[in-house]
All heavy atoms as a GROMACS GRO file, in nm:
protein
  602
    1MET      N    1  12.160   8.557   6.768
    1MET     CA    2  12.188   8.598   6.904
    1MET      C    3  12.290   8.503   6.964
    1MET      O    4  12.273   8.383   6.960
    1MET     CB    5  12.062   8.591   6.987
    1MET     CG    6  11.987   8.717   6.998
    1MET     SD    7  11.886   8.700   7.144
    1MET     CE    8  11.746   8.787   7.100
    2GLY      N    9  12.387   8.558   7.024
    2GLY     CA   10  12.487   8.475   7.089
    2GLY      C   11  12.456   8.458   7.236
    2GLY      O   12  12.370   8.526   7.292
    3GLU      N   13  12.526   8.366   7.296
    3GLU     CA   14  12.504   8.344   7.438
    3GLU      C   15  12.547   8.467   7.515
    3GLU      O   16  12.650   8.527   7.488
    3GLU     CB   17  12.583   8.222   7.486
    3GLU     CG   18  12.542   8.179   7.624
    3GLU     CD   19  12.605   8.046   7.663
    3GLU    OE1   20  12.642   7.969   7.575
    3GLU    OE2   21  12.615   8.024   7.784
    4GLY      N   22  12.466   8.507   7.610
    4GLY     CA   23  12.495   8.627   7.687
    4GLY      C   24  12.422   8.749   7.636
    4GLY      O   25  12.415   8.851   7.704
    5ASP      N   26  12.370   8.742   7.512
    5ASP     CA   27  12.290   8.852   7.459
    5ASP      C   28  12.155   8.853   7.530
    5ASP      O   29  12.114   8.756   7.592
    5ASP     CB   30  12.268   8.836   7.308
    5ASP     CG   31  12.396   8.857   7.228
    5ASP    OD1   32  12.490   8.916   7.284
    5ASP    OD2   33  12.399   8.813   7.111
    6ALA      N   34  12.085   8.964   7.520
    6ALA     CA   35  11.954   8.975   7.583
    6ALA      C   36  11.861   8.867   7.528
    6ALA      O   37  11.850   8.848   7.409
    6ALA     CB   38  11.895   9.113   7.558
    7GLY      N   39  11.797   8.796   7.616
    7GLY     CA   40  11.704   8.693   7.576
    7GLY      C   41  11.766   8.555   7.564
    7GLY      O   42  11.697   8.458   7.548
    8ALA      N   43  11.897   8.547   7.569
    8ALA     CA   44  11.962   8.417   7.559
    8ALA      C   45  11.955   8.345   7.693
    8ALA      O   46  11.956   8.408   7.798
    8ALA     CB   47  12.108   8.434   7.518
    9PRO      N   48  11.948   8.214   7.691
    9PRO     CA   49  11.946   8.141   7.818
    9PRO      C   50  12.078   8.156   7.891
    9PRO      O   51  12.184   8.170   7.830
    9PRO     CB   52  11.922   7.996   7.776
    9PRO     CG   53  11.955   7.987   7.633
    9PRO     CD   54  11.941   8.125   7.576
   10ARG      N   55  12.071   8.153   8.021
   10ARG     CA   56  12.193   8.164   8.102
   10ARG      C   57  12.272   8.034   8.095
   10ARG      O   58  12.214   7.926   8.086
   10ARG     CB   59  12.158   8.192   8.247
   10ARG     CG   60  12.093   8.324   8.266
   10ARG     CD   61  12.082   8.352   8.417
   10ARG     NE   62  11.992   8.462   8.435
   10ARG     CZ   63  11.878   8.456   8.500
   10ARG    NH1   64  11.842   8.345   8.559
   10ARG    NH2   65  11.801   8.559   8.510
   11SER      N   66  12.402   8.045   8.103
   11SER     CA   67  12.481   7.924   8.106
   11SER      C   68  12.456   7.854   8.239
   11SER      O   69  12.454   7.916   8.344
   11SER     CB   70  12.630   7.955   8.090
   11SER     OG   71  12.674   8.035   8.196
   12GLY      N   72  12.431   7.725   8.237
   12GLY     CA   73  12.399   7.652   8.358
   12GLY      C   74  12.250   7.643   8.382
   12GLY      O   75  12.206   7.564   8.462
   13GLY      N   76  12.170   7.722   8.314
   13GLY     CA   77  12.024   7.716   8.326
   13GLY      C   78  11.975   7.767   8.461
   13GLY      O   79  12.048   7.827   8.538
   14ALA      N   80  11.849   7.739   8.486
   14ALA     CA   81  11.787   7.786   8.611
   14ALA      C   82  11.840   7.711   8.731
   14ALA      O   83  11.827   7.756   8.844
   14ALA     CB   84  11.636   7.770   8.602
   15SER      N   85  11.902   7.596   8.707
   15SER     CA   86  11.952   7.517   8.820
   15SER      C   87  12.079   7.576   8.879
   15SER      O   88  12.126   7.529   8.982
   15SER     CB   89  11.977   7.373   8.775
   15SER     OG   90  12.079   7.370   8.676
   16GLN      N   91  12.136   7.674   8.811
   16GLN     CA   92  12.261   7.733   8.861
   16GLN      C   93  12.240   7.798   8.997
   16GLN      O   94  12.323   7.786   9.084
   16GLN     CB   95  12.314   7.835   8.761
   16GLN     CG   96  12.450   7.889   8.799
   16GLN     CD   97  12.505   7.983   8.694
   16GLN    OE1   98  12.439   8.011   8.595
   16GLN    NE2   99  12.624   8.032   8.716
   17GLY      N  100  12.128   7.869   9.016
   17GLY     CA  101  12.093   7.922   9.148
   17GLY      C  102  12.166   8.049   9.186
   17GLY      O  103  12.204   8.064   9.302
   18ASP      N  104  12.186   8.140   9.093
   18ASP     CA  105  12.247   8.267   9.131
   18ASP      C  106  12.146   8.352   9.207
   18ASP      O  107  12.029   8.317   9.218
   18ASP     CB  108  12.302   8.340   9.008
   18ASP     CG  109  12.196   8.378   8.907
   18ASP    OD1  110  12.082   8.330   8.921
   18ASP    OD2  111  12.225   8.456   8.815
   19ALA      N  112  12.191   8.461   9.262
   19ALA     CA  113  12.107   8.545   9.346
   19ALA      C  114  11.987   8.599   9.269
   19ALA      O  115  11.876   8.607   9.324
   19ALA     CB  116  12.188   8.659   9.404
   20PHE      N  117  12.007   8.637   9.142
   20PHE     CA  118  11.898   8.691   9.064
   20PHE      C  119  11.789   8.586   9.045
   20PHE      O  120  11.670   8.615   9.060
   20PHE     CB  121  11.948   8.740   8.928
   20PHE     CG  122  11.839   8.797   8.842
   20PHE    CD1  123  11.787   8.922   8.868
   20PHE    CD2  124  11.786   8.724   8.737
   20PHE    CE1  125  11.685   8.975   8.790
   20PHE    CE2  126  11.684   8.774   8.659
   20PHE     CZ  127  11.634   8.900   8.686
   21THR      N  128  11.826   8.463   9.012
   21THR     CA  129  11.729   8.356   8.991
   21THR      C  130  11.654   8.326   9.119
   21THR      O  131  11.531   8.307   9.118
   21THR     CB  132  11.800   8.229   8.941
   21THR    OG1  133  11.872   8.260   8.822
   21THR    CG2  134  11.702   8.119   8.912
   22LYS      N  135  11.724   8.322   9.231
   22LYS     CA  136  11.659   8.296   9.359
   22LYS      C  137  11.560   8.407   9.392
   22LYS      O  138  11.449   8.381   9.439
   22LYS     CB  139  11.763   8.283   9.470
   22LYS     CG  140  11.844   8.156   9.461
   22LYS     CD  141  11.947   8.151   9.572
   22LYS     CE  142  12.034   8.026   9.560
   22LYS     NZ  143  12.137   8.024   9.664
   23ARG      N  144  11.599   8.530   9.369
   23ARG     CA  145  11.510   8.644   9.396
   23ARG      C  146  11.387   8.639   9.306
   23ARG      O  147  11.275   8.665   9.350
   23ARG     CB  148  11.588   8.775   9.376
   23ARG     CG  149  11.508   8.902   9.391
   23ARG     CD  150  11.466   8.920   9.536
   23ARG     NE  151  11.385   9.036   9.553
   23ARG     CZ  152  11.427   9.149   9.606
   23ARG    NH1  153  11.550   9.158   9.652
   23ARG    NH2  154  11.346   9.250   9.617
   24GLU      N  155  11.410   8.607   9.179
   24GLU     CA  156  11.302   8.597   9.083
   24GLU      C  157  11.201   8.489   9.126
   24GLU      O  158  11.080   8.512   9.125
   24GLU     CB  159  11.361   8.564   8.947
   24GLU     CG  160  11.271   8.585   8.830
   24GLU     CD  161  11.347   8.565   8.698
   24GLU    OE1  162  11.439   8.482   8.694
   24GLU    OE2  163  11.310   8.634   8.603
   25ASN      N  164  11.251   8.375   9.166
   25ASN     CA  165  11.164   8.267   9.213
   25ASN      C  166  11.090   8.306   9.340
   25ASN      O  167  10.971   8.275   9.356
   25ASN     CB  168  11.245   8.139   9.238
   25ASN     CG  169  11.288   8.073   9.110
   25ASN    OD1  170  11.227   8.093   9.006
   25ASN    ND2  171  11.394   7.995   9.117
   26ALA      N  172  11.156   8.374   9.431
   26ALA     CA  173  11.092   8.417   9.555
   26ALA      C  174  10.980   8.516   9.527
   26ALA      O  175  10.871   8.507   9.586
   26ALA     CB  176  11.195   8.479   9.649
   27ASP      N  177  11.004   8.610   9.436
   27ASP     CA  178  10.901   8.708   9.400
   27ASP      C  179  10.782   8.639   9.336
   27ASP      O  180  10.665   8.673   9.364
   27ASP     CB  181  10.957   8.814   9.306
   27ASP     CG  182  11.050   8.912   9.374
   27ASP    OD1  183  11.049   8.917   9.499
   27ASP    OD2  184  11.125   8.982   9.303
   28GLU      N  185  10.808   8.543   9.249
   28GLU     CA  186  10.701   8.471   9.182
   28GLU      C  187  10.619   8.390   9.283
   28GLU      O  188  10.496   8.392   9.280
   28GLU     CB  189  10.762   8.378   9.078
   28GLU     CG  190  10.663   8.319   8.982
   28GLU     CD  191  10.732   8.242   8.870
   28GLU    OE1  192  10.832   8.292   8.817
   28GLU    OE2  193  10.683   8.133   8.839
   29ASN      N  194  10.686   8.323   9.374
   29ASN     CA  195  10.616   8.246   9.476
   29ASN      C  196  10.533   8.336   9.567
   29ASN      O  197  10.422   8.301   9.607
   29ASN     CB  198  10.715   8.165   9.560
   29ASN     CG  199  10.775   8.051   9.483
   29ASN    OD1  200  10.720   8.005   9.383
   29ASN    ND2  201  10.891   8.004   9.527
   30TYR      N  202  10.586   8.454   9.600
   30TYR     CA  203  10.513   8.549   9.683
   30TYR      C  204  10.386   8.595   9.613
   30TYR      O  205  10.278   8.601   9.674
   30TYR     CB  206  10.602   8.669   9.716
   30TYR     CG  207  10.529   8.776   9.792
   30TYR    CD1  208  10.503   8.762   9.928
   30TYR    CD2  209  10.486   8.892   9.729
   30TYR    CE1  210  10.435   8.859   9.999
   30TYR    CE2  211  10.417   8.990   9.798
   30TYR     CZ  212  10.392   8.973   9.933
   30TYR     OH  213  10.324   9.069  10.002
   31ALA      N  214  10.397   8.625   9.484
   31ALA     CA  215  10.280   8.672   9.409
   31ALA      C  216  10.173   8.563   9.402
   31ALA      O  217  10.054   8.590   9.418
   31ALA     CB  218  10.322   8.715   9.268
   32ILE      N  219  10.216   8.439   9.381
   32ILE     CA  220  10.120   8.329   9.375
   32ILE      C  221  10.053   8.310   9.509
   32ILE      O  222   9.931   8.295   9.518
   32ILE     CB  223  10.192   8.199   9.330
   32ILE    CG1  224  10.234   8.211   9.183
   32ILE    CG2  225  10.104   8.078   9.352
   32ILE    CD1  226  10.327   8.101   9.138
   33ARG      N  227  10.131   8.312   9.616
   33ARG     CA  228  10.075   8.297   9.751
   33ARG      C  229   9.976   8.408   9.783
   33ARG      O  230   9.871   8.385   9.843
   33ARG     CB  231  10.189   8.296   9.854
   33ARG     CG  232  10.195   8.171   9.935
   33ARG     CD  233  10.297   8.176  10.048
   33ARG     NE  234  10.395   8.281  10.043
   33ARG     CZ  235  10.522   8.264  10.005
   33ARG    NH1  236  10.566   8.146   9.969
   33ARG    NH2  237  10.606   8.365  10.004
   34LYS      N  238  10.010   8.530   9.742
   34LYS     CA  239   9.923   8.645   9.768
   34LYS      C  240   9.789   8.628   9.697
   34LYS      O  241   9.683   8.650   9.755
   34LYS     CB  242   9.991   8.774   9.724
   34LYS     CG  243   9.914   8.898   9.758
   34LYS     CD  244   9.991   9.022   9.719
   34LYS     CE  245   9.910   9.145   9.748
   34LYS     NZ  246   9.977   9.268   9.706
   35ARG      N  247   9.792   8.584   9.568
   35ARG     CA  248   9.668   8.562   9.494
   35ARG      C  249   9.585   8.451   9.559
   35ARG      O  250   9.463   8.461   9.568
   35ARG     CB  251   9.698   8.527   9.348
   35ARG     CG  252   9.730   8.648   9.262
   35ARG     CD  253   9.725   8.614   9.115
   35ARG     NE  254   9.811   8.502   9.079
   35ARG     CZ  255   9.937   8.512   9.040
   35ARG    NH1  256   9.993   8.630   9.031
   35ARG    NH2  257  10.007   8.404   9.008
   36GLU      N  258   9.651   8.346   9.603
   36GLU     CA  259   9.580   8.236   9.668
   36GLU      C  260   9.515   8.280   9.798
   36GLU      O  261   9.402   8.241   9.829
   36GLU     CB  262   9.674   8.119   9.693
   36GLU     CG  263   9.712   8.045   9.566
   36GLU     CD  264   9.813   7.934   9.589
   36GLU    OE1  265   9.872   7.927   9.699
   36GLU    OE2  266   9.834   7.855   9.496
   37MET      N  267   9.583   8.364   9.874
   37MET     CA  268   9.526   8.416   9.999
   37MET      C  269   9.406   8.505   9.971
   37MET      O  270   9.307   8.502  10.045
   37MET     CB  271   9.632   8.491  10.079
   37MET     CG  272   9.742   8.401  10.134
   37MET     SD  273   9.681   8.269  10.241
   37MET     CE  274   9.629   8.363  10.381
   38GLU      N  275   9.412   8.586   9.864
   38GLU     CA  276   9.298   8.670   9.828
   38GLU      C  277   9.178   8.585   9.790
   38GLU      O  278   9.065   8.614   9.829
   38GLU     CB  279   9.337   8.764   9.714
   38GLU     CG  280   9.434   8.873   9.755
   38GLU     CD  281   9.491   8.950   9.637
   38GLU    OE1  282   9.465   8.912   9.520
   38GLU    OE2  283   9.564   9.047   9.662
   39LYS      N  284   9.202   8.478   9.712
   39LYS     CA  285   9.094   8.389   9.674
   39LYS      C  286   9.035   8.320   9.797
   39LYS      O  287   8.914   8.305   9.809
   39LYS     CB  288   9.143   8.284   9.575
   39LYS     CG  289   9.174   8.338   9.438
   39LYS     CD  290   9.226   8.226   9.348
   39LYS     CE  291   9.269   8.276   9.214
   39LYS     NZ  292   9.323   8.168   9.130
   40LEU      N  293   9.122   8.277   9.887
   40LEU     CA  294   9.076   8.211  10.008
   40LEU      C  295   8.991   8.304  10.093
   40LEU      O  296   8.886   8.265  10.146
   40LEU     CB  297   9.196   8.160  10.089
   40LEU     CG  298   9.166   8.084  10.216
   40LEU    CD1  299   9.087   7.958  10.186
   40LEU    CD2  300   9.295   8.049  10.288
   41GLN      N  301   9.033   8.430  10.105
   41GLN     CA  302   8.957   8.528  10.181
   41GLN      C  303   8.819   8.550  10.119
   41GLN      O  304   8.719   8.558  10.190
   41GLN     CB  305   9.034   8.660  10.190
   41GLN     CG  306   8.966   8.765  10.275
   41GLN     CD  307   8.951   8.722  10.419
   41GLN    OE1  308   9.036   8.653  10.474
   41GLN    NE2  309   8.842   8.762  10.482
   42ALA      N  310   8.814   8.558   9.985
   42ALA     CA  311   8.686   8.576   9.918
   42ALA      C  312   8.594   8.456   9.942
   42ALA      O  313   8.473   8.472   9.964
   42ALA     CB  314   8.707   8.596   9.768
   43LEU      N  315   8.650   8.336   9.940
   43LEU     CA  316   8.570   8.217   9.967
   43LEU      C  317   8.519   8.215  10.110
   43LEU      O  318   8.404   8.178  10.136
   43LEU     CB  319   8.652   8.091   9.940
   43LEU     CG  320   8.677   8.058   9.793
   43LEU    CD1  321   8.775   7.942   9.782
   43LEU    CD2  322   8.547   8.025   9.723
   44LYS      N  323   8.603   8.257  10.205
   44LYS     CA  324   8.560   8.262  10.345
   44LYS      C  325   8.444   8.360  10.362
   44LYS      O  326   8.349   8.335  10.436
   44LYS     CB  327   8.676   8.302  10.436
   44LYS     CG  328   8.776   8.190  10.456
   44LYS     CD  329   8.888   8.233  10.547
   44LYS     CE  330   8.988   8.122  10.570
   44LYS     NZ  331   9.096   8.162  10.662
   45GLU      N  332   8.452   8.475  10.294
   45GLU     CA  333   8.344   8.573  10.302
   45GLU      C  334   8.215   8.517  10.243
   45GLU      O  335   8.107   8.536  10.300
   45GLU     CB  336   8.384   8.702  10.230
   45GLU     CG  337   8.494   8.778  10.302
   45GLU     CD  338   8.549   8.894  10.221
   45GLU    OE1  339   8.498   8.920  10.109
   45GLU    OE2  340   8.644   8.959  10.270
   46LYS      N  341   8.227   8.445  10.131
   46LYS     CA  342   8.109   8.386  10.070
   46LYS      C  343   8.047   8.280  10.160
   46LYS      O  344   7.926   8.270  10.172
   46LYS     CB  345   8.146   8.322   9.936
   46LYS     CG  346   8.076   8.387   9.824
   46LYS     CD  347   8.101   8.319   9.694
   46LYS     CE  348   8.026   8.403   9.600
   46LYS     NZ  349   7.991   8.383   9.481
   47ILE      N  350   8.130   8.201  10.224
   47ILE     CA  351   8.081   8.099  10.317
   47ILE      C  352   8.006   8.165  10.432
   47ILE      O  353   7.899   8.118  10.473
   47ILE     CB  354   8.196   8.010  10.368
   47ILE    CG1  355   8.245   7.919  10.256
   47ILE    CG2  356   8.153   7.929  10.489
   47ILE    CD1  357   8.371   7.844  10.288
   48ALA      N  358   8.060   8.274  10.484
   48ALA     CA  359   7.995   8.344  10.594
   48ALA      C  360   7.859   8.399  10.549
   48ALA      O  361   7.760   8.389  10.625
   48ALA     CB  362   8.084   8.457  10.645
   49GLU      N  363   7.852   8.454  10.428
   49GLU     CA  364   7.724   8.504  10.377
   49GLU      C  365   7.622   8.391  10.364
   49GLU      O  366   7.506   8.407  10.403
   49GLU     CB  367   7.744   8.570  10.241
   49GLU     CG  368   7.820   8.701  10.245
   49GLU     CD  369   7.852   8.753  10.106
   49GLU    OE1  370   7.802   8.695  10.006
   49GLU    OE2  371   7.928   8.850  10.096
   50HIS      N  372   7.666   8.278  10.312
   50HIS     CA  373   7.574   8.166  10.296
   50HIS      C  374   7.531   8.110  10.432
   50HIS      O  375   7.417   8.068  10.448
   50HIS     CB  376   7.639   8.056  10.211
   50HIS     CG  377   7.643   8.088  10.065
   50HIS    ND1  378   7.534   8.080   9.984
   50HIS    CD2  379   7.744   8.132   9.986
   50HIS    CE1  380   7.566   8.116   9.861
   50HIS    NE2  381   7.694   8.148   9.860
   51GLN      N  382   7.622   8.112  10.528
   51GLN     CA  383   7.588   8.064  10.662
   51GLN      C  384   7.482   8.154  10.725
   51GLN      O  385   7.387   8.105  10.787
   51GLN     CB  386   7.713   8.060  10.750
   51GLN     CG  387   7.691   7.992  10.883
   51GLN     CD  388   7.653   7.847  10.867
   51GLN    OE1  389   7.712   7.775  10.788
   51GLN    NE2  390   7.555   7.802  10.942
   52GLU      N  391   7.496   8.285  10.707
   52GLU     CA  392   7.394   8.378  10.758
   52GLU      C  393   7.260   8.351  10.690
   52GLU      O  394   7.155   8.353  10.756
   52GLU     CB  395   7.437   8.522  10.732
   52GLU     CG  396   7.553   8.568  10.817
   52GLU     CD  397   7.601   8.708  10.780
   52GLU    OE1  398   7.528   8.779  10.706
   52GLU    OE2  399   7.711   8.745  10.822
   53HIS      N  400   7.263   8.327  10.560
   53HIS     CA  401   7.140   8.299  10.487
   53HIS      C  402   7.074   8.171  10.538
   53HIS      O  403   6.952   8.166  10.558
   53HIS     CB  404   7.170   8.288  10.337
   53HIS     CG  405   7.050   8.262  10.253
   53HIS    ND1  406   6.950   8.355  10.235
   53HIS    CD2  407   7.012   8.154  10.183
   53HIS    CE1  408   6.855   8.304  10.158
   53HIS    NE2  409   6.892   8.181  10.124
   54LEU      N  410   7.154   8.068  10.561
   54LEU     CA  411   7.100   7.943  10.614
   54LEU      C  412   7.042   7.961  10.754
   54LEU      O  413   6.939   7.902  10.787
   54LEU     CB  414   7.209   7.834  10.616
   54LEU     CG  415   7.250   7.780  10.480
   54LEU    CD1  416   7.369   7.686  10.495
   54LEU    CD2  417   7.133   7.708  10.414
   55THR      N  418   7.106   8.044  10.834
   55THR     CA  419   7.054   8.072  10.968
   55THR      C  420   6.918   8.139  10.959
   55THR      O  421   6.826   8.105  11.034
   55THR     CB  422   7.154   8.161  11.046
   55THR    OG1  423   7.280   8.094  11.052
   55THR    CG2  424   7.104   8.190  11.186
   56GLU      N  425   6.904   8.234  10.867
   56GLU     CA  426   6.775   8.301  10.848
   56GLU      C  427   6.669   8.201  10.801
   56GLU      O  428   6.554   8.205  10.846
   56GLU     CB  429   6.788   8.416  10.748
   56GLU     CG  430   6.862   8.535  10.803
   56GLU     CD  431   6.791   8.597  10.922
   56GLU    OE1  432   6.666   8.613  10.918
   56GLU    OE2  433   6.860   8.628  11.020
   57LEU      N  434   6.707   8.112  10.711
   57LEU     CA  435   6.612   8.012  10.664
   57LEU      C  436   6.569   7.920  10.778
   57LEU      O  437   6.451   7.885  10.789
   57LEU     CB  438   6.673   7.929  10.551
   57LEU     CG  439   6.690   8.000  10.417
   57LEU    CD1  440   6.763   7.909  10.319
   57LEU    CD2  441   6.557   8.044  10.361
   58ASP      N  442   6.663   7.882  10.863
   58ASP     CA  443   6.629   7.798  10.979
   58ASP      C  444   6.531   7.870  11.070
   58ASP      O  445   6.437   7.809  11.121
   58ASP     CB  446   6.754   7.761  11.058
   58ASP     CG  447   6.834   7.650  10.992
   58ASP    OD1  448   6.778   7.580  10.906
   58ASP    OD2  449   6.952   7.634  11.029
   59LYS      N  450   6.551   7.999  11.092
   59LYS     CA  451   6.459   8.076  11.176
   59LYS      C  452   6.320   8.078  11.116
   59LYS      O  453   6.220   8.062  11.186
   59LYS     CB  454   6.509   8.219  11.193
   59LYS     CG  455   6.629   8.231  11.283
   59LYS     CD  456   6.674   8.376  11.292
   59LYS     CE  457   6.801   8.390  11.372
   59LYS     NZ  458   6.850   8.528  11.374
   60ASN      N  459   6.312   8.096  10.984
   60ASN     CA  460   6.183   8.100  10.917
   60ASN      C  461   6.113   7.966  10.923
   60ASN      O  462   5.992   7.959  10.940
   60ASN     CB  463   6.198   8.144  10.772
   60ASN     CG  464   6.239   8.289  10.760
   60ASN    OD1  465   6.216   8.368  10.851
   60ASN    ND2  466   6.299   8.324  10.648
   61VAL      N  467   6.186   7.859  10.910
   61VAL     CA  468   6.126   7.726  10.919
   61VAL      C  469   6.072   7.703  11.059
   61VAL      O  470   5.961   7.655  11.076
   61VAL     CB  471   6.230   7.616  10.880
   61VAL    CG1  472   6.179   7.478  10.917
   61VAL    CG2  473   6.262   7.624  10.733
   62TYR      N  474   6.146   7.740  11.160
   62TYR     CA  475   6.102   7.723  11.298
   62TYR      C  476   5.979   7.808  11.326
   62TYR      O  477   5.883   7.760  11.384
   62TYR     CB  478   6.214   7.758  11.396
   62TYR     CG  479   6.171   7.743  11.539
   62TYR    CD1  480   6.153   7.617  11.595
   62TYR    CD2  481   6.144   7.854  11.618
   62TYR    CE1  482   6.112   7.602  11.725
   62TYR    CE2  483   6.103   7.841  11.749
   62TYR     CZ  484   6.087   7.714  11.802
   62TYR     OH  485   6.045   7.699  11.931
   63VAL      N  486   5.980   7.932  11.282
   63VAL     CA  487   5.866   8.021  11.305
   63VAL      C  488   5.744   7.967  11.233
   63VAL      O  489   5.633   7.966  11.287
   63VAL     CB  490   5.899   8.166  11.259
   63VAL    CG1  491   5.774   8.251  11.255
   63VAL    CG2  492   6.003   8.225  11.350
   64GLY      N  493   5.761   7.919  11.112
   64GLY     CA  494   5.649   7.863  11.037
   64GLY      C  495   5.590   7.743  11.108
   64GLY      O  496   5.469   7.728  11.116
   65ALA      N  497   5.672   7.659  11.162
   65ALA     CA  498   5.624   7.542  11.234
   65ALA      C  499   5.557   7.584  11.365
   65ALA      O  500   5.463   7.520  11.411
   65ALA     CB  501   5.740   7.446  11.262
   66PHE      N  502   5.604   7.691  11.426
   66PHE     CA  503   5.548   7.739  11.551
   66PHE      C  504   5.406   7.792  11.530
   66PHE      O  505   5.317   7.769  11.610
   66PHE     CB  506   5.638   7.847  11.610
   66PHE     CG  507   5.588   7.899  11.742
   66PHE    CD1  508   5.596   7.820  11.856
   66PHE    CD2  509   5.533   8.024  11.753
   66PHE    CE1  510   5.550   7.866  11.978
   66PHE    CE2  511   5.488   8.072  11.874
   66PHE     CZ  512   5.497   7.993  11.987
   67PHE      N  513   5.384   7.864  11.421
   67PHE     CA  514   5.253   7.921  11.396
   67PHE      C  515   5.152   7.818  11.346
   67PHE      O  516   5.033   7.836  11.360
   67PHE     CB  517   5.262   8.036  11.295
   67PHE     CG  518   5.322   8.160  11.354
   67PHE    CD1  519   5.428   8.223  11.292
   67PHE    CD2  520   5.272   8.215  11.470
   67PHE    CE1  521   5.482   8.338  11.346
   67PHE    CE2  522   5.327   8.330  11.526
   67PHE     CZ  523   5.432   8.391  11.463
   68PHE      N  524   5.197   7.710  11.288
   68PHE     CA  525   5.107   7.608  11.235
   68PHE      C  526   5.142   7.472  11.294
   68PHE      O  527   5.186   7.382  11.224
   68PHE     CB  528   5.116   7.604  11.082
   68PHE     CG  529   5.083   7.734  11.017
   68PHE    CD1  530   5.183   7.813  10.962
   68PHE    CD2  531   4.952   7.779  11.012
   68PHE    CE1  532   5.153   7.934  10.903
   68PHE    CE2  533   4.922   7.900  10.953
   68PHE     CZ  534   5.021   7.978  10.899
   69PRO      N  535   5.118   7.457  11.425
   69PRO     CA  536   5.160   7.331  11.488
   69PRO      C  537   5.062   7.216  11.463
   69PRO      O  538   5.096   7.103  11.488
   69PRO     CB  539   5.164   7.366  11.636
   69PRO     CG  540   5.063   7.475  11.650
   69PRO     CD  541   5.068   7.552  11.521
   70TYR      N  542   4.942   7.246  11.416
   70TYR     CA  543   4.841   7.141  11.402
   70TYR      C  544   4.848   7.078  11.264
   70TYR      O  545   4.874   7.144  11.166
   70TYR     CB  546   4.701   7.199  11.426
   70TYR     CG  547   4.688   7.264  11.560
   70TYR    CD1  548   4.683   7.401  11.572
   70TYR    CD2  549   4.684   7.185  11.675
   70TYR    CE1  550   4.672   7.461  11.698
   70TYR    CE2  551   4.673   7.244  11.799
   70TYR     CZ  552   4.669   7.381  11.810
   70TYR     OH  553   4.658   7.440  11.932
   71VAL      N  554   4.818   6.952  11.259
   71VAL     CA  555   4.812   6.881  11.133
   71VAL      C  556   4.668   6.886  11.085
   71VAL      O  557   4.576   6.848  11.158
   71VAL     CB  558   4.857   6.734  11.150
   71VAL    CG1  559   4.845   6.660  11.018
   71VAL    CG2  560   4.999   6.730  11.203
   72TRP      N  561   4.651   6.938  10.966
   72TRP     CA  562   4.514   6.948  10.913
   72TRP      C  563   4.475   6.817  10.850
   72TRP      O  564   4.546   6.757  10.773
   72TRP     CB  565   4.510   7.059  10.806
   72TRP     CG  566   4.542   7.193  10.864
   72TRP    CD1  567   4.662   7.254  10.867
   72TRP    CD2  568   4.452   7.280  10.929
   72TRP    NE1  569   4.653   7.375  10.930
   72TRP    CE2  570   4.524   7.393  10.970
   72TRP    CE3  571   4.316   7.276  10.959
   72TRP    CZ2  572   4.466   7.500  11.037
   72TRP    CZ3  573   4.258   7.382  11.025
   72TRP    CH2  574   4.334   7.492  11.064
   73THR      N  575   4.358   6.772  10.888
   73THR     CA  576   4.304   6.649  10.829
   73THR      C  577   4.170   6.679  10.767
   73THR      O  578   4.110   6.785  10.790
   73THR     CB  579   4.286   6.539  10.937
   73THR    OG1  580   4.193   6.584  11.035
   73THR    CG2  581   4.420   6.507  11.004
   74GLU      N  582   4.119   6.586  10.691
   74GLU     CA  583   3.991   6.607  10.623
   74GLU      C  584   3.874   6.612  10.720
   74GLU      O  585   3.775   6.676  10.697
   74GLU     CB  586   3.970   6.495  10.520
   74GLU     CG  587   4.082   6.488  10.420
   74GLU     CD  588   4.033   6.502  10.280
   74GLU    OE1  589   3.912   6.510  10.259
   74GLU    OE2  590   4.117   6.507  10.192
   75SER      N  591   3.887   6.546  10.833
   75SER     CA  592   3.777   6.542  10.930
   75SER      C  593   3.775   6.668  11.019
   75SER      O  594   3.678   6.690  11.089
   75SER     CB  595   3.788   6.418  11.018
   75SER     OG  596   3.909   6.420  11.089
   76SER      N  597   3.877   6.750  11.015
   76SER     CA  598   3.884   6.866  11.103
   76SER      C  599   3.794   6.977  11.059
   76SER      O  600   3.770   7.021  10.961
   76SER     CB  601   4.027   6.921  11.111
   76SER     OG  602   4.111   6.824  11.166
   0.00000   0.00000   0.00000
C-alpha cells in the first residue's frame, strides 16, 4: 500500500488538524461525553432509590422505638 491509499496514514499525522480530523475528534468526544452523562444519570437515579430506602428504614426505626419505649429488665 502506498501513501494515500485507503488505510494509509495521512501525511503530517493527526497533528495536521484538517477539518476531517477535527470533526472526527469532535464526534468522538461528543459520544464519550454522552455515555458519561448516561452513566451519571443512572447513578443519580440509584442514589435517589437508596435515599428513599434509607428514609423508610429511618421511619421504621423511629416507629419501633416509639412502640417499645421501655427498657426491659429482669426485675420487671
